[in-house]
Each structure stands twice: as structure tokens, then as C-alpha cells.
LUMNUZA-202976 format. One record per residue (C-alpha): x, y, z. Coordinates in Angstrom, 1 decimal. Example, Ala and Ser with C-alpha at 12.3 -4.5 7.8 and 13.67 -1.06 7.14 Angstrom:
! residues 2
SITE,12.3,-4.5,7.8
SITE,13.7,-1.1,7.1
END
This chain:
! residues 285
SITE,8.1,3.4,21.7
SITE,11.0,3.2,19.3
SITE,10.8,0.7,16.5
SITE,13.6,-1.8,15.9
SITE,15.6,-0.9,12.9
SITE,15.7,-3.4,10.1
SITE,18.9,-5.5,10.0
SITE,19.3,-7.1,6.6
SITE,22.0,-9.6,7.7
SITE,19.8,-10.8,10.6
SITE,16.9,-11.1,8.1
SITE,18.9,-13.2,5.8
SITE,20.0,-15.5,8.6
SITE,16.4,-15.8,9.7
SITE,15.4,-16.7,6.1
SITE,18.1,-19.3,5.9
SITE,17.1,-20.9,9.2
SITE,13.4,-20.9,8.4
SITE,14.0,-22.6,5.0
SITE,16.5,-25.0,6.4
SITE,14.0,-26.0,9.0
SITE,11.3,-26.5,6.4
SITE,13.4,-28.3,3.8
SITE,12.1,-31.8,4.9
SITE,8.5,-30.5,4.5
SITE,9.2,-29.1,1.0
SITE,10.7,-32.4,0.1
SITE,7.7,-34.3,1.4
SITE,5.2,-32.1,-0.5
SITE,7.4,-31.7,-3.6
SITE,5.1,-33.7,-5.9
SITE,1.9,-32.0,-4.8
SITE,3.4,-28.5,-5.1
SITE,5.3,-28.9,-8.3
SITE,2.4,-30.7,-10.0
SITE,0.7,-27.3,-10.0
SITE,3.7,-25.0,-10.0
SITE,5.2,-26.6,-13.1
SITE,3.2,-24.2,-15.4
SITE,5.0,-21.3,-13.8
SITE,8.4,-22.9,-14.4
SITE,7.3,-23.6,-18.0
SITE,6.2,-20.0,-18.5
SITE,9.5,-18.6,-17.1
SITE,11.5,-20.8,-19.5
SITE,9.3,-19.7,-22.4
SITE,9.5,-16.0,-21.6
SITE,13.3,-16.2,-21.2
SITE,13.7,-17.8,-24.6
SITE,15.7,-20.7,-23.1
SITE,17.1,-22.9,-25.8
SITE,19.4,-25.8,-26.3
SITE,23.0,-25.0,-25.4
SITE,22.2,-21.9,-23.3
SITE,23.8,-21.0,-20.0
SITE,21.2,-20.1,-17.4
SITE,21.3,-18.8,-13.9
SITE,18.5,-19.8,-11.5
SITE,18.2,-17.6,-8.4
SITE,16.6,-18.9,-5.2
SITE,16.0,-22.3,-6.8
SITE,14.8,-23.9,-3.5
SITE,14.3,-27.6,-4.2
SITE,15.4,-27.2,-7.8
SITE,12.8,-25.3,-9.8
SITE,12.9,-23.9,-12.4
SITE,16.5,-25.2,-12.6
SITE,15.4,-28.8,-13.5
SITE,13.0,-27.6,-16.1
SITE,15.7,-25.4,-17.6
SITE,18.3,-28.2,-17.5
SITE,16.0,-30.4,-19.6
SITE,15.5,-27.6,-22.1
SITE,19.2,-26.6,-22.5
SITE,20.3,-30.2,-22.9
SITE,23.7,-31.7,-22.5
SITE,25.4,-28.8,-24.3
SITE,23.8,-26.3,-22.0
SITE,24.5,-25.5,-18.4
SITE,22.5,-24.3,-15.4
SITE,23.9,-22.7,-12.2
SITE,21.3,-22.9,-9.4
SITE,21.7,-20.8,-6.3
SITE,19.9,-20.6,-3.0
SITE,20.5,-19.1,0.5
SITE,19.4,-22.4,2.2
SITE,21.9,-25.3,2.2
SITE,19.2,-27.8,3.1
SITE,16.9,-26.7,0.3
SITE,19.8,-26.8,-2.2
SITE,20.7,-30.3,-1.0
SITE,17.3,-31.4,-2.2
SITE,17.8,-29.7,-5.5
SITE,21.1,-31.6,-5.9
SITE,19.5,-34.8,-5.0
SITE,16.7,-34.3,-7.5
SITE,19.2,-33.5,-10.3
SITE,21.2,-36.6,-9.5
SITE,18.1,-38.8,-9.4
SITE,17.0,-37.5,-12.8
SITE,20.5,-38.0,-14.3
SITE,21.0,-34.3,-15.0
SITE,24.7,-33.6,-15.1
SITE,24.3,-30.0,-16.5
SITE,23.3,-28.4,-13.2
SITE,25.7,-27.1,-10.6
SITE,24.4,-25.8,-7.2
SITE,25.9,-23.1,-5.0
SITE,24.8,-21.7,-1.6
SITE,24.9,-18.0,-2.4
SITE,23.4,-14.7,-1.6
SITE,21.4,-13.3,-4.5
SITE,22.5,-9.8,-3.7
SITE,26.2,-10.5,-4.3
SITE,26.3,-13.5,-6.8
SITE,29.9,-14.3,-6.6
SITE,30.2,-15.9,-10.1
SITE,33.3,-14.2,-11.4
SITE,34.1,-14.9,-15.1
SITE,30.7,-16.4,-15.8
SITE,28.1,-15.1,-18.2
SITE,24.6,-16.3,-18.9
SITE,22.1,-16.2,-21.7
SITE,19.3,-15.7,-19.2
SITE,18.5,-15.4,-15.5
SITE,15.3,-16.9,-14.0
SITE,13.8,-16.7,-10.6
SITE,10.6,-18.3,-9.3
SITE,9.1,-16.6,-6.2
SITE,12.4,-15.4,-4.8
SITE,13.0,-11.7,-5.5
SITE,10.3,-10.7,-2.9
SITE,12.5,-11.8,-0.1
SITE,15.6,-9.8,-0.9
SITE,16.3,-7.1,1.6
SITE,17.7,-4.9,-1.1
SITE,16.6,-5.7,-4.6
SITE,18.7,-3.1,-6.5
SITE,22.1,-4.6,-6.0
SITE,20.8,-8.0,-7.0
SITE,19.3,-6.7,-10.2
SITE,22.5,-4.8,-11.0
SITE,24.6,-7.9,-10.4
SITE,22.3,-10.0,-12.6
SITE,22.6,-7.4,-15.3
SITE,26.4,-7.7,-15.2
SITE,26.2,-11.5,-15.5
SITE,24.0,-11.4,-18.6
SITE,25.3,-11.5,-22.2
SITE,24.2,-8.6,-24.3
SITE,20.6,-9.1,-25.2
SITE,20.1,-11.6,-22.4
SITE,16.9,-11.7,-20.4
SITE,16.0,-11.8,-16.8
SITE,12.6,-13.3,-16.2
SITE,11.1,-13.6,-12.7
SITE,7.8,-14.7,-11.1
SITE,6.6,-13.0,-8.0
SITE,3.3,-13.2,-6.1
SITE,0.4,-10.8,-6.5
SITE,-1.3,-8.9,-3.7
SITE,-2.1,-10.9,-0.5
SITE,-5.8,-11.0,-1.2
SITE,-5.1,-12.6,-4.5
SITE,-2.8,-15.3,-3.1
SITE,-4.9,-17.4,-0.7
SITE,-2.3,-20.2,-0.7
SITE,0.0,-18.1,1.4
SITE,-2.2,-15.3,2.9
SITE,-4.9,-17.4,4.4
SITE,-2.9,-19.2,7.1
SITE,-1.1,-16.0,8.0
SITE,-4.3,-14.1,8.4
SITE,-5.9,-16.9,10.5
SITE,-2.8,-17.1,12.8
SITE,-2.8,-13.3,13.2
SITE,-6.5,-13.3,14.1
SITE,-6.2,-16.3,16.5
SITE,-3.2,-14.8,18.3
SITE,-4.5,-11.2,18.0
SITE,-1.4,-10.1,16.2
SITE,-1.7,-6.7,14.5
SITE,0.2,-5.4,11.5
SITE,0.6,-5.7,7.8
SITE,2.6,-8.4,5.9
SITE,6.4,-8.2,6.3
SITE,8.1,-5.5,4.2
SITE,10.2,-8.1,2.6
SITE,7.6,-10.8,2.5
SITE,5.9,-12.9,-0.2
SITE,3.7,-10.0,-1.4
SITE,6.3,-7.2,-1.3
SITE,6.6,-6.9,-5.1
SITE,3.0,-7.2,-6.0
SITE,2.9,-3.7,-7.7
SITE,3.8,-4.2,-11.4
SITE,4.6,-0.5,-11.8
SITE,7.2,-0.5,-8.9
SITE,8.6,-3.8,-10.2
SITE,9.1,-2.3,-13.7
SITE,10.6,0.8,-12.1
SITE,13.2,-1.2,-10.2
SITE,14.3,-3.1,-13.3
SITE,14.6,0.0,-15.4
SITE,16.6,1.8,-12.7
SITE,19.0,-1.2,-12.7
SITE,19.8,-0.6,-16.4
SITE,17.4,-3.0,-18.1
SITE,15.5,-2.3,-21.3
SITE,12.3,-3.6,-22.7
SITE,10.9,-4.1,-19.2
SITE,7.4,-5.4,-19.1
SITE,5.1,-7.5,-16.8
SITE,2.6,-10.1,-17.4
SITE,-0.1,-11.4,-15.0
SITE,-1.0,-15.0,-14.7
SITE,-2.7,-17.5,-12.5
SITE,-1.7,-20.7,-10.8
SITE,-4.1,-23.0,-9.0
SITE,-3.0,-25.3,-6.2
SITE,-5.1,-28.4,-5.4
SITE,-5.4,-30.4,-2.2
SITE,-7.6,-33.4,-1.3
SITE,-9.0,-31.7,1.7
SITE,-8.8,-28.6,4.0
SITE,-6.8,-30.7,6.5
SITE,-4.4,-31.7,3.8
SITE,-3.8,-28.1,3.0
SITE,-3.3,-27.1,6.6
SITE,-0.6,-29.9,6.9
SITE,1.1,-28.5,3.8
SITE,1.3,-24.9,5.1
SITE,2.4,-26.1,8.5
SITE,5.2,-28.3,7.0
SITE,6.6,-25.7,4.6
SITE,5.9,-22.6,6.5
SITE,8.9,-21.8,8.7
SITE,7.7,-18.3,9.4
SITE,4.2,-19.5,10.3
SITE,5.6,-22.1,12.7
SITE,7.8,-19.4,14.3
SITE,4.7,-17.3,14.9
SITE,3.3,-20.2,16.9
SITE,6.5,-21.3,18.6
SITE,5.6,-19.9,22.0
SITE,2.1,-21.3,22.1
SITE,1.2,-24.4,24.2
SITE,0.8,-27.6,22.1
SITE,-2.9,-27.6,22.5
SITE,-3.3,-24.0,21.4
SITE,-1.0,-24.5,18.4
SITE,-3.1,-27.5,17.3
SITE,-6.3,-25.4,17.7
SITE,-4.8,-22.7,15.5
SITE,-4.0,-25.2,12.7
SITE,-7.6,-26.5,12.9
SITE,-8.8,-23.0,12.4
SITE,-6.6,-22.7,9.3
SITE,-8.3,-25.8,8.0
SITE,-11.7,-24.4,8.9
SITE,-11.0,-21.2,7.0
SITE,-9.7,-23.2,4.0
SITE,-13.1,-25.0,3.7
SITE,-14.4,-21.8,2.1
SITE,-12.5,-22.9,-1.1
SITE,-13.8,-26.5,-0.9
SITE,-15.8,-28.3,-3.6
SITE,-18.7,-30.6,-2.8
SITE,-16.3,-33.5,-2.4
SITE,-14.2,-31.6,0.1
SITE,-11.2,-31.0,-2.2
SITE,-9.6,-27.6,-2.4
SITE,-8.6,-25.5,-5.4
SITE,-6.8,-22.3,-4.4
SITE,-6.3,-19.9,-7.3
SITE,-3.4,-17.4,-7.0
SITE,-2.1,-14.4,-8.9
SITE,1.4,-14.6,-10.3
SITE,3.2,-11.6,-11.8
SITE,6.0,-12.2,-14.4
SITE,8.6,-9.5,-15.0
SITE,10.6,-9.7,-18.2
SITE,13.6,-7.5,-18.9
SITE,16.5,-7.4,-21.3
SITE,20.2,-6.3,-21.1
END
């Protein structure tokens, strides 16, 4: 049987639809997620050398991180351009910036592979958990390179291998098992840049120098296994799509199975602590 060829435009449209449909969930879980993810935003800012007065580009900002963290660091003399493919996610980022009184952030719905920002340059480019989903990483890296000032840095965080990122891999594995779905994770999915050597090679090929990677950890905490299952259901557009054709009772049973599997990470009081690998890549123009 012939396999269906990959259509990058269709993939991007699917990504936009899935994140748009999950935006409300991301907003509802924002505090819980960012409470733990903040250390990744802080590390990105540190590695990028962001300072007062800098101009910084944040790719795939989602609901506004690390853009908000960067905006606070650069101060009123600095400026942050935050982009995302999902209008609904970006609307939440804009709302957050307004609520916090941050007037140095501008948001644009934009494809990271084209980055139509003519005439603008940046001291650094940051991206938290976004590069993995680009259908073609090379043009995005080259475009970022053009937008950087000489000596400017790109710093990105990507997920490690699936077995080292239970936050995301656990529900997908359970759903595949329950529905008897075969196959590896998507080619352009969350774990597609988990090989540091290939990551460094991609940046070097795009013209960057001083390319290096750094491994880190981020632990996400939940009050219970059920709480965790609600989280991944609410923010997981792709997961919900996998279950879209299932009867309501069957879908509910699958989510209960996700909670059951998550109990393997539970403490004696039932709370969960899921430790995940993060890979940082740092490169200079």
C-alpha cells in the first residue's frame, strides 16, 4: 500500500487548528504549567544573554513564554516581538501582556519558516518547545540568522527523547495501546529534535558558530493522577483528535487509563511529579 506523502502546508494548518482548539485549555492550566516551566524560560534568557534595552524575537510563544519573561528583563527601553502560528494562543499572550502592563511586547501571527519581519534586527532569538514542530527547520534557522545582529544568539529549548519526557509521551503511549494504534511518534512531533548531535549539525549548516547544547531537567507537578489526565486532555489537541471517532464512553475509559498509568509516578499522598529532559541549543551569528 502506498504511503501518503507529507504535505507541509496541511501539517501547519493542522497544527494551527489543534492549538486554536486547545487555547482555552492552555489558558485554564497556565498557572500550573508555567509555575514549573518558568525555570526553562529563565534559563533561555540567561543563555541568550538578554539584557536591558535589547530587542528579542520569541518564536512559537504560545500563551506568551518566554516573551513575558524577556519583556521584564529588557525593560521599557527594550522590545520583544512574539510570534506564533495560532491566533488563539497568541490572543492569550496579548491578554497576559496587557494585564501585566507590559507595553514592550508586540505579537504577530506568523510562520516561523518565513518570519516576515523586514527591516528588523534582534540581539537574540529565543524559542521554548517550538522548533520540533517545524516541517522544515533549515529555512527557519537561516531566516533567524539573517534577523540577528552580528554576534547575536539563538537559544532554543526542545524536548529530549520520548522515554525521558513522560509529561507528553505517557498519554500518547496509553492512547496508542488502548486503540491498538501502531507506529512511532510523528516525524515532526515533540521529540523530533531529541538528538543533540543532529541539532548542532542543523544549526551549523545554517551558518551559525559556537554551536553547543546543554541538557536540563524540568519537573511538572500535579495534585493527582486525575488532575494530570485532565491537563493533557485539555491542552492536547492531537490527543483529542486521536480519540475523536471513539464513543463517549470509550473515550472516557481511555482517559481513565491515562490516569491509571500516571499513578506510577505518584507519591504516597497521590500527588505526581513528572521529571522531563530538556535540551537547550545555543548558537551565535
